[in-house]
PQR file with spaces between the fields and no chain letter, atoms N, CA, C, O and H, PARSE charges and radii, in Angstrom:
ATOM       1  N    UNK     1     -33.085    3.153   30.332 -0.4000 1.5000
ATOM       2  CA   UNK     1     -32.633    2.597   31.606 -0.0000 2.0000
ATOM       3  C    UNK     1     -32.008    1.235   31.340  0.5500 1.7000
ATOM       4  O    UNK     1     -32.599    0.388   30.671 -0.5500 1.4000
ATOM       5  N    UNK     2     -30.845    1.041   31.855 -0.4000 1.5000
ATOM       6  CA   UNK     2     -30.112   -0.208   31.686 -0.0000 2.0000
ATOM       7  C    UNK     2     -30.793   -1.323   32.491  0.5500 1.7000
ATOM       8  O    UNK     2     -30.977   -1.199   33.702 -0.5500 1.4000
ATOM       9  H    UNK     2     -30.365    1.729   32.399  0.4000 1.0000
ATOM      10  N    UNK     3     -31.160   -2.399   31.815 -0.4000 1.5000
ATOM      11  CA   UNK     3     -31.865   -3.494   32.488 -0.0000 2.0000
ATOM      12  C    UNK     3     -31.006   -4.150   33.564  0.5500 1.7000
ATOM      13  O    UNK     3     -31.549   -4.700   34.522 -0.5500 1.4000
ATOM      14  H    UNK     3     -31.010   -2.500   30.831  0.4000 1.0000
ATOM      15  N    UNK     4     -29.672   -4.106   33.433 -0.4000 1.5000
ATOM      16  CA   UNK     4     -28.790   -4.675   34.461 -0.0000 2.0000
ATOM      17  C    UNK     4     -28.890   -3.871   35.756  0.5500 1.7000
ATOM      18  O    UNK     4     -28.821   -4.433   36.849 -0.5500 1.4000
ATOM      19  H    UNK     4     -29.231   -3.659   32.655  0.4000 1.0000
ATOM      20  N    UNK     5     -29.052   -2.561   35.625 -0.4000 1.5000
ATOM      21  CA   UNK     5     -29.207   -1.718   36.811 -0.0000 2.0000
ATOM      22  C    UNK     5     -30.507   -2.046   37.529  0.5500 1.7000
ATOM      23  O    UNK     5     -30.550   -2.072   38.759 -0.5500 1.4000
ATOM      24  H    UNK     5     -29.108   -2.105   34.737  0.4000 1.0000
ATOM      25  N    UNK     6     -31.568   -2.296   36.766 -0.4000 1.5000
ATOM      26  CA   UNK     6     -32.854   -2.629   37.371 -0.0000 2.0000
ATOM      27  C    UNK     6     -32.802   -3.920   38.183  0.5500 1.7000
ATOM      28  O    UNK     6     -33.586   -4.101   39.114 -0.5500 1.4000
ATOM      29  H    UNK     6     -31.533   -2.274   35.767  0.4000 1.0000
ATOM      30  N    UNK     7     -31.895   -4.802   37.838 -0.4000 1.5000
ATOM      31  CA   UNK     7     -31.764   -6.067   38.557 -0.0000 2.0000
ATOM      32  C    UNK     7     -31.155   -5.881   39.939  0.5500 1.7000
ATOM      33  O    UNK     7     -31.362   -6.716   40.819 -0.5500 1.4000
ATOM      34  H    UNK     7     -31.258   -4.654   37.081  0.4000 1.0000
ATOM      35  N    UNK     8     -30.402   -4.792   40.147 -0.4000 1.5000
ATOM      36  CA   UNK     8     -29.710   -4.633   41.429 -0.0000 2.0000
ATOM      37  C    UNK     8     -30.268   -3.513   42.305  0.5500 1.7000
ATOM      38  O    UNK     8     -30.034   -3.515   43.514 -0.5500 1.4000
ATOM      39  H    UNK     8     -30.234   -4.114   39.431  0.4000 1.0000
ATOM      40  N    UNK     9     -30.996   -2.561   41.731 -0.4000 1.5000
ATOM      41  CA   UNK     9     -31.545   -1.486   42.572 -0.0000 2.0000
ATOM      42  C    UNK     9     -32.798   -1.974   43.283  0.5500 1.7000
ATOM      43  O    UNK     9     -33.525   -2.834   42.784 -0.5500 1.4000
ATOM      44  H    UNK     9     -31.186   -2.559   40.750  0.4000 1.0000
ATOM      45  N    UNK    10     -33.032   -1.409   44.455 -0.4000 1.5000
ATOM      46  CA   UNK    10     -34.198   -1.785   45.250 -0.0000 2.0000
ATOM      47  C    UNK    10     -34.787   -0.537   45.889  0.5500 1.7000
ATOM      48  O    UNK    10     -34.112    0.481   46.043 -0.5500 1.4000
ATOM      49  H    UNK    10     -32.442   -0.711   44.861  0.4000 1.0000
ATOM      50  N    UNK    11     -36.040   -0.634   46.252 -0.4000 1.5000
ATOM      51  CA   UNK    11     -36.713    0.454   46.939 -0.0000 2.0000
ATOM      52  C    UNK    11     -36.011    0.687   48.282  0.5500 1.7000
ATOM      53  O    UNK    11     -35.812   -0.261   49.042 -0.5500 1.4000
ATOM      54  H    UNK    11     -36.589   -1.460   46.127  0.4000 1.0000
ATOM      55  N    UNK    12     -35.635    1.932   48.580 -0.4000 1.5000
ATOM      56  CA   UNK    12     -34.956    2.191   49.852 -0.0000 2.0000
ATOM      57  C    UNK    12     -35.880    2.051   51.067  0.5500 1.7000
ATOM      58  O    UNK    12     -35.398    1.961   52.196 -0.5500 1.4000
ATOM      59  H    UNK    12     -35.797    2.702   47.962  0.4000 1.0000
ATOM      60  N    UNK    13     -37.186    2.032   50.854 -0.4000 1.5000
ATOM      61  CA   UNK    13     -38.133    1.914   51.962 -0.0000 2.0000
ATOM      62  C    UNK    13     -38.382    0.458   52.322  0.5500 1.7000
ATOM      63  O    UNK    13     -38.254    0.076   53.486 -0.5500 1.4000
ATOM      64  H    UNK    13     -37.578    2.105   49.937  0.4000 1.0000
ATOM      65  N    UNK    14     -38.740   -0.362   51.330 -0.4000 1.5000
ATOM      66  CA   UNK    14     -39.128   -1.749   51.611 -0.0000 2.0000
ATOM      67  C    UNK    14     -38.151   -2.785   51.055  0.5500 1.7000
ATOM      68  O    UNK    14     -38.324   -3.982   51.284 -0.5500 1.4000
ATOM      69  H    UNK    14     -38.845   -0.052   50.385  0.4000 1.0000
ATOM      70  N    UNK    15     -37.133   -2.337   50.331 -0.4000 1.5000
ATOM      71  CA   UNK    15     -36.149   -3.223   49.689 -0.0000 2.0000
ATOM      72  C    UNK    15     -36.759   -4.064   48.573  0.5500 1.7000
ATOM      73  O    UNK    15     -36.164   -5.054   48.147 -0.5500 1.4000
ATOM      74  H    UNK    15     -36.992   -1.365   50.145  0.4000 1.0000
ATOM      75  N    UNK    16     -37.943   -3.678   48.096 -0.4000 1.5000
ATOM      76  CA   UNK    16     -38.610   -4.397   47.019 -0.0000 2.0000
ATOM      77  C    UNK    16     -38.072   -4.013   45.651  0.5500 1.7000
ATOM      78  O    UNK    16     -37.293   -3.071   45.508 -0.5500 1.4000
ATOM      79  H    UNK    16     -38.426   -2.874   48.442  0.4000 1.0000
ATOM      80  N    UNK    17     -38.503   -4.761   44.659 -0.4000 1.5000
ATOM      81  CA   UNK    17     -38.087   -4.550   43.276 -0.0000 2.0000
ATOM      82  C    UNK    17     -38.717   -3.283   42.720  0.5500 1.7000
ATOM      83  O    UNK    17     -39.866   -2.966   43.028 -0.5500 1.4000
ATOM      84  H    UNK    17     -39.136   -5.527   44.775  0.4000 1.0000
ATOM      85  N    UNK    18     -37.966   -2.562   41.902 -0.4000 1.5000
ATOM      86  CA   UNK    18     -38.462   -1.354   41.246 -0.0000 2.0000
ATOM      87  C    UNK    18     -38.689   -1.640   39.773  0.5500 1.7000
ATOM      88  O    UNK    18     -37.940   -2.393   39.150 -0.5500 1.4000
ATOM      89  H    UNK    18     -37.033   -2.819   41.652  0.4000 1.0000
ATOM      90  N    UNK    19     -39.729   -1.032   39.226 -0.4000 1.5000
ATOM      91  CA   UNK    19     -40.038   -1.172   37.800 -0.0000 2.0000
ATOM      92  C    UNK    19     -39.794    0.171   37.135  0.5500 1.7000
ATOM      93  O    UNK    19     -40.111    1.222   37.692 -0.5500 1.4000
ATOM      94  H    UNK    19     -40.337   -0.421   39.732  0.4000 1.0000
ATOM      95  N    UNK    20     -39.223    0.124   35.930 -0.4000 1.5000
ATOM      96  CA   UNK    20     -38.976    1.345   35.168 -0.0000 2.0000
ATOM      97  C    UNK    20     -40.242    1.747   34.426  0.5500 1.7000
ATOM      98  O    UNK    20     -40.831    0.945   33.702 -0.5500 1.4000
ATOM      99  H    UNK    20     -38.965   -0.730   35.477  0.4000 1.0000
ATOM     100  N    UNK    21     -40.650    2.987   34.613 -0.4000 1.5000
ATOM     101  CA   UNK    21     -41.815    3.518   33.912 -0.0000 2.0000
ATOM     102  C    UNK    21     -41.294    4.507   32.872  0.5500 1.7000
ATOM     103  O    UNK    21     -40.876    5.618   33.197 -0.5500 1.4000
ATOM     104  H    UNK    21     -40.172    3.638   35.202  0.4000 1.0000
ATOM     105  N    UNK    22     -41.331    4.074   31.622 -0.4000 1.5000
ATOM     106  CA   UNK    22     -40.704    4.829   30.539 -0.0000 2.0000
ATOM     107  C    UNK    22     -41.375    6.180   30.295  0.5500 1.7000
ATOM     108  O    UNK    22     -40.688    7.180   30.084 -0.5500 1.4000
ATOM     109  H    UNK    22     -41.671    3.171   31.358  0.4000 1.0000
ATOM     110  N    UNK    23     -42.710    6.222   30.321 -0.4000 1.5000
ATOM     111  CA   UNK    23     -43.408    7.464   29.960 -0.0000 2.0000
ATOM     112  C    UNK    23     -43.139    8.601   30.943  0.5500 1.7000
ATOM     113  O    UNK    23     -43.228    9.766   30.556 -0.5500 1.4000
ATOM     114  H    UNK    23     -43.268    5.410   30.493  0.4000 1.0000
ATOM     115  N    UNK    24     -42.811    8.302   32.205 -0.4000 1.5000
ATOM     116  CA   UNK    24     -42.514    9.346   33.181 -0.0000 2.0000
ATOM     117  C    UNK    24     -41.039    9.366   33.581  0.5500 1.7000
ATOM     118  O    UNK    24     -40.614   10.232   34.345 -0.5500 1.4000
ATOM     119  H    UNK    24     -42.738    7.355   32.519  0.4000 1.0000
ATOM     120  N    UNK    25     -40.260    8.415   33.065 -0.4000 1.5000
ATOM     121  CA   UNK    25     -38.839    8.284   33.383 -0.0000 2.0000
ATOM     122  C    UNK    25     -38.631    8.215   34.895  0.5500 1.7000
ATOM     123  O    UNK    25     -37.899    9.014   35.479 -0.5500 1.4000
ATOM     124  H    UNK    25     -40.605    7.711   32.444  0.4000 1.0000
ATOM     125  N    UNK    26     -39.299    7.236   35.508 -0.4000 1.5000
ATOM     126  CA   UNK    26     -39.229    7.045   36.953 -0.0000 2.0000
ATOM     127  C    UNK    26     -39.079    5.562   37.269  0.5500 1.7000
ATOM     128  O    UNK    26     -39.417    4.696   36.462 -0.5500 1.4000
ATOM     129  H    UNK    26     -39.894    6.587   35.033  0.4000 1.0000
ATOM     130  N    UNK    27     -38.564    5.296   38.464 -0.4000 1.5000
ATOM     131  CA   UNK    27     -38.538    3.940   38.993 -0.0000 2.0000
ATOM     132  C    UNK    27     -39.662    3.843   40.013  0.5500 1.7000
ATOM     133  O    UNK    27     -39.751    4.661   40.929 -0.5500 1.4000
ATOM     134  H    UNK    27     -38.290    6.000   39.119  0.4000 1.0000
ATOM     135  N    UNK    28     -40.525    2.831   39.851 -0.4000 1.5000
ATOM     136  CA   UNK    28     -41.739    2.736   40.644 -0.0000 2.0000
ATOM     137  C    UNK    28     -41.690    1.523   41.577  0.5500 1.7000
ATOM     138  O    UNK    28     -41.348    0.412   41.171 -0.5500 1.4000
ATOM     139  H    UNK    28     -40.452    2.167   39.107  0.4000 1.0000
ATOM     140  N    UNK    29     -42.046    1.776   42.844 -0.4000 1.5000
ATOM     141  CA   UNK    29     -42.250    0.707   43.816 -0.0000 2.0000
ATOM     142  C    UNK    29     -43.763    0.530   43.934  0.5500 1.7000
ATOM     143  O    UNK    29     -44.457    1.400   44.460 -0.5500 1.4000
ATOM     144  H    UNK    29     -42.324    2.678   43.174  0.4000 1.0000
ATOM     145  N    UNK    30     -44.260   -0.583   43.449 -0.4000 1.5000
ATOM     146  CA   UNK    30     -45.700   -0.822   43.457 -0.0000 2.0000
ATOM     147  C    UNK    30     -46.212   -1.076   44.881  0.5500 1.7000
ATOM     148  O    UNK    30     -47.360   -0.749   45.181 -0.5500 1.4000
ATOM     149  H    UNK    30     -43.696   -1.290   43.022  0.4000 1.0000
ATOM     150  N    UNK    31     -45.399   -1.641   45.748 -0.4000 1.5000
ATOM     151  CA   UNK    31     -45.829   -1.934   47.107 -0.0000 2.0000
ATOM     152  C    UNK    31     -46.046   -0.650   47.918  0.5500 1.7000
ATOM     153  O    UNK    31     -47.065   -0.500   48.593 -0.5500 1.4000
ATOM     154  H    UNK    31     -44.466   -1.907   45.504  0.4000 1.0000
ATOM     155  N    UNK    32     -45.093    0.263   47.846 -0.4000 1.5000
ATOM     156  CA   UNK    32     -45.177    1.516   48.603 -0.0000 2.0000
ATOM     157  C    UNK    32     -45.876    2.637   47.834  0.5500 1.7000
ATOM     158  O    UNK    32     -46.138    3.705   48.388 -0.5500 1.4000
ATOM     159  H    UNK    32     -44.265    0.142   47.298  0.4000 1.0000
ATOM     160  N    UNK    33     -46.176    2.392   46.564 -0.4000 1.5000
ATOM     161  CA   UNK    33     -46.802    3.393   45.680 -0.0000 2.0000
ATOM     162  C    UNK    33     -45.966    4.671   45.623  0.5500 1.7000
ATOM     163  O    UNK    33     -46.479    5.781   45.764 -0.5500 1.4000
ATOM     164  H    UNK    33     -45.963    1.525   46.114  0.4000 1.0000
ATOM     165  N    UNK    34     -44.656    4.478   45.411 -0.4000 1.5000
ATOM     166  CA   UNK    34     -43.736    5.598   45.297 -0.0000 2.0000
ATOM     167  C    UNK    34     -43.051    5.568   43.937  0.5500 1.7000
ATOM     168  O    UNK    34     -42.735    4.502   43.409 -0.5500 1.4000
ATOM     169  H    UNK    34     -44.239    3.577   45.297  0.4000 1.0000
ATOM     170  N    UNK    35     -42.827    6.761   43.377 -0.4000 1.5000
ATOM     171  CA   UNK    35     -42.129    6.885   42.104 -0.0000 2.0000
ATOM     172  C    UNK    35     -40.870    7.716   42.335  0.5500 1.7000
ATOM     173  O    UNK    35     -40.938    8.874   42.747 -0.5500 1.4000
ATOM     174  H    UNK    35     -43.084    7.627   43.806  0.4000 1.0000
ATOM     175  N    UNK    36     -39.725    7.101   42.062 -0.4000 1.5000
ATOM     176  CA   UNK    36     -38.443    7.759   42.247 -0.0000 2.0000
ATOM     177  C    UNK    36     -37.991    8.353   40.919  0.5500 1.7000
ATOM     178  O    UNK    36     -38.001    7.662   39.901 -0.5500 1.4000
ATOM     179  H    UNK    36     -39.670    6.160   41.727  0.4000 1.0000
ATOM     180  N    UNK    37     -37.593    9.629   40.916 -0.4000 1.5000
ATOM     181  CA   UNK    37     -37.200   10.271   39.655 -0.0000 2.0000
ATOM     182  C    UNK    37     -35.840    9.786   39.167  0.5500 1.7000
ATOM     183  O    UNK    37     -35.023    9.284   39.937 -0.5500 1.4000
ATOM     184  H    UNK    37     -37.585   10.190   41.744  0.4000 1.0000
ATOM     185  N    UNK    38     -35.627    9.949   37.885 -0.4000 1.5000
ATOM     186  CA   UNK    38     -34.326    9.698   37.278 -0.0000 2.0000
ATOM     187  C    UNK    38     -33.882   11.041   36.707  0.5500 1.7000
ATOM     188  O    UNK    38     -34.506   11.574   35.789 -0.5500 1.4000
ATOM     189  H    UNK    38     -36.292   10.357   37.259  0.4000 1.0000
ATOM     190  N    UNK    39     -32.805   11.577   37.257 -0.4000 1.5000
ATOM     191  CA   UNK    39     -32.309   12.890   36.848 -0.0000 2.0000
ATOM     192  C    UNK    39     -30.975   12.733   36.139  0.5500 1.7000
ATOM     193  O    UNK    39     -30.010   12.222   36.709 -0.5500 1.4000
ATOM     194  H    UNK    39     -32.298   11.144   38.003  0.4000 1.0000
ATOM     195  N    UNK    40     -30.933   13.179   34.890 -0.4000 1.5000
ATOM     196  CA   UNK    40     -29.728   13.087   34.061 -0.0000 2.0000
ATOM     197  C    UNK    40     -29.196   11.661   34.000  0.5500 1.7000
ATOM     198  O    UNK    40     -27.986   11.431   34.017 -0.5500 1.4000
ATOM     199  H    UNK    40     -31.717   13.594   34.427  0.4000 1.0000
ATOM     200  N    UNK    41     -30.119   10.710   33.928 -0.4000 1.5000
ATOM     201  CA   UNK    41     -29.756    9.307   33.801 -0.0000 2.0000
ATOM     202  C    UNK    41     -29.415    8.610   35.098  0.5500 1.7000
ATOM     203  O    UNK    41     -29.044    7.436   35.086 -0.5500 1.4000
ATOM     204  H    UNK    41     -31.102   10.896   33.914  0.4000 1.0000
ATOM     205  N    UNK    42     -29.532    9.310   36.228 -0.4000 1.5000
ATOM     206  CA   UNK    42     -29.169    8.736   37.526 -0.0000 2.0000
ATOM     207  C    UNK    42     -30.411    8.618   38.401  0.5500 1.7000
ATOM     208  O    UNK    42     -31.074    9.624   38.652 -0.5500 1.4000
ATOM     209  H    UNK    42     -29.834   10.264   36.238  0.4000 1.0000
ATOM     210  N    UNK    43     -30.744    7.414   38.874 -0.4000 1.5000
ATOM     211  CA   UNK    43     -31.891    7.247   39.762 -0.0000 2.0000
ATOM     212  C    UNK    43     -31.654    7.947   41.097  0.5500 1.7000
ATOM     213  O    UNK    43     -30.596    7.794   41.708 -0.5500 1.4000
ATOM     214  H    UNK    43     -30.205    6.597   38.669  0.4000 1.0000
ATOM     215  N    UNK    44     -32.642    8.714   41.542 -0.4000 1.5000
ATOM     216  CA   UNK    44     -32.570    9.393   42.835 -0.0000 2.0000
ATOM     217  C    UNK    44     -33.421    8.573   43.803  0.5500 1.7000
ATOM     218  O    UNK    44     -34.639    8.739   43.876 -0.5500 1.4000
ATOM     219  H    UNK    44     -33.502    8.839   41.046  0.4000 1.0000
ATOM     220  N    UNK    45     -32.757    7.686   44.543 -0.4000 1.5000
ATOM     221  CA   UNK    45     -33.462    6.749   45.412 -0.0000 2.0000
ATOM     222  C    UNK    45     -33.519    7.266   46.848  0.5500 1.7000
ATOM     223  O    UNK    45     -33.049    6.610   47.778 -0.5500 1.4000
ATOM     224  H    UNK    45     -31.768    7.551   44.484  0.4000 1.0000
ATOM     225  N    UNK    46     -34.094    8.435   47.007 -0.4000 1.5000
ATOM     226  CA   UNK    46     -34.297    9.046   48.316 -0.0000 2.0000
ATOM     227  C    UNK    46     -35.791    9.162   48.557  0.5500 1.7000
ATOM     228  O    UNK    46     -36.531    9.657   47.706 -0.5500 1.4000
ATOM     229  H    UNK    46     -34.476    8.968   46.251  0.4000 1.0000
ATOM     230  N    UNK    47     -36.227    8.703   49.722 -0.4000 1.5000
ATOM     231  CA   UNK    47     -37.662    8.706   50.013 -0.0000 2.0000
ATOM     232  C    UNK    47     -38.259   10.110   49.936  0.5500 1.7000
ATOM     233  O    UNK    47     -39.388   10.274   49.473 -0.5500 1.4000
ATOM     234  H    UNK    47     -35.626    8.302   50.413  0.4000 1.0000
ATOM     235  N    UNK    48     -37.525   11.116   50.379 -0.4000 1.5000
ATOM     236  CA   UNK    48     -38.063   12.477   50.351 -0.0000 2.0000
ATOM     237  C    UNK    48     -38.087   13.077   48.946  0.5500 1.7000
ATOM     238  O    UNK    48     -38.707   14.122   48.747 -0.5500 1.4000
ATOM     239  H    UNK    48     -36.608   10.984   50.755  0.4000 1.0000
ATOM     240  N    UNK    49     -37.436   12.454   47.973 -0.4000 1.5000
ATOM     241  CA   UNK    49     -37.481   12.904   46.584 -0.0000 2.0000
ATOM     242  C    UNK    49     -38.558   12.164   45.783  0.5500 1.7000
ATOM     243  O    UNK    49     -38.916   12.587   44.684 -0.5500 1.4000
ATOM     244  H    UNK    49     -36.932   11.606   48.135  0.4000 1.0000
ATOM     245  N    UNK    50     -39.068   11.072   46.328 -0.4000 1.5000
ATOM     246  CA   UNK    50     -40.081   10.269   45.626 -0.0000 2.0000
ATOM     247  C    UNK    50     -41.440   10.950   45.725  0.5500 1.7000
ATOM     248  O    UNK    50     -41.724   11.698   46.661 -0.5500 1.4000
ATOM     249  H    UNK    50     -38.777   10.728   47.221  0.4000 1.0000
ATOM     250  N    UNK    51     -42.268   10.662   44.725 -0.4000 1.5000
ATOM     251  CA   UNK    51     -43.637   11.181   44.771 -0.0000 2.0000
ATOM     252  C    UNK    51     -44.586   10.015   45.008  0.5500 1.7000
ATOM     253  O    UNK    51     -44.361    8.901   44.535 -0.5500 1.4000
ATOM     254  H    UNK    51     -42.038   10.054   43.965  0.4000 1.0000
ATOM     255  N    UNK    52     -45.644   10.294   45.747 -0.4000 1.5000
ATOM     256  CA   UNK    52     -46.668    9.280   45.987 -0.0000 2.0000
ATOM     257  C    UNK    52     -47.522    9.126   44.738  0.5500 1.7000
ATOM     258  O    UNK    52     -47.838   10.104   44.060 -0.5500 1.4000
ATOM     259  H    UNK    52     -45.827   11.199   46.132  0.4000 1.0000
ATOM     260  N    UNK    53     -47.889    7.888   44.446 -0.4000 1.5000
ATOM     261  CA   UNK    53     -48.691    7.612   43.268 -0.0000 2.0000
ATOM     262  C    UNK    53     -50.129    7.306   43.686  0.5500 1.7000
ATOM     263  O    UNK    53     -50.372    6.710   44.735 -0.5500 1.4000
ATOM     264  H    UNK    53     -47.632    7.094   44.997  0.4000 1.0000
ATOM     265  N    UNK    54     -51.064    7.721   42.854 -0.4000 1.5000
ATOM     266  CA   UNK    54     -52.477    7.432   43.106 -0.0000 2.0000
ATOM     267  C    UNK    54     -52.794    6.013   42.653  0.5500 1.7000
ATOM     268  O    UNK    54     -52.024    5.398   41.916 -0.5500 1.4000
ATOM     269  H    UNK    54     -50.866    8.205   42.002  0.4000 1.0000
ATOM     270  N    UNK    55     -53.926    5.506   43.099 -0.4000 1.5000
ATOM     271  CA   UNK    55     -54.354    4.174   42.661 -0.0000 2.0000
ATOM     272  C    UNK    55     -54.575    4.135   41.164  0.5500 1.7000
ATOM     273  O    UNK    55     -54.284    3.124   40.524 -0.5500 1.4000
ATOM     274  H    UNK    55     -54.551    6.006   43.698  0.4000 1.0000
ATOM     275  N    UNK    56     -55.090    5.225   40.586 -0.4000 1.5000
ATOM     276  CA   UNK    56     -55.316    5.280   39.149 -0.0000 2.0000
ATOM     277  C    UNK    56     -53.998    5.151   38.383  0.5500 1.7000
ATOM     278  O    UNK    56     -53.932    4.466   37.363 -0.5500 1.4000
ATOM     279  H    UNK    56     -55.326    6.046   41.105  0.4000 1.0000
ATOM     280  N    UNK    57     -52.953    5.812   38.881 -0.4000 1.5000
ATOM     281  CA   UNK    57     -51.650    5.712   38.242 -0.0000 2.0000
ATOM     282  C    UNK    57     -51.101    4.298   38.333  0.5500 1.7000
ATOM     283  O    UNK    57     -50.493    3.802   37.384 -0.5500 1.4000
ATOM     284  H    UNK    57     -53.006    6.369   39.710  0.4000 1.0000
ATOM     285  N    UNK    58     -51.311    3.654   39.457 -0.4000 1.5000
ATOM     286  CA   UNK    58     -50.800    2.309   39.649 -0.0000 2.0000
ATOM     287  C    UNK    58     -51.478    1.307   38.726  0.5500 1.7000
ATOM     288  O    UNK    58     -50.854    0.337   38.296 -0.5500 1.4000
ATOM     289  H    UNK    58     -51.805    4.056   40.228  0.4000 1.0000
ATOM     290  N    UNK    59     -52.737    1.530   38.424 -0.4000 1.5000
ATOM     291  CA   UNK    59     -53.485    0.609   37.570 -0.0000 2.0000
ATOM     292  C    UNK    59     -53.125    0.762   36.104  0.5500 1.7000
ATOM     293  O    UNK    59     -53.316   -0.171   35.323 -0.5500 1.4000
ATOM     294  H    UNK    59     -53.244    2.318   38.773  0.4000 1.0000
ATOM     295  N    UNK    60     -52.612    1.914   35.716 -0.4000 1.5000
ATOM     296  CA   UNK    60     -52.296    2.123   34.292 -0.0000 2.0000
ATOM     297  C    UNK    60     -50.913    1.655   33.938  0.5500 1.7000
ATOM     298  O    UNK    60     -50.501    1.762   32.783 -0.5500 1.4000
ATOM     299  H    UNK    60     -52.457    2.672   36.350  0.4000 1.0000
């Protein structure tokens, strides 16, 4: 994931910063506990495509 892209993308729900999670290849919003997939190198920033994360996942 290009670090320059991470500087400009935001969570579509809360407009917060997203963190790249390398092991799952997802962009994570820690505030909303949502993980947005990256498909073929393109972030899919749609709320209905995001998966909810558990507290255990957020802590790791």
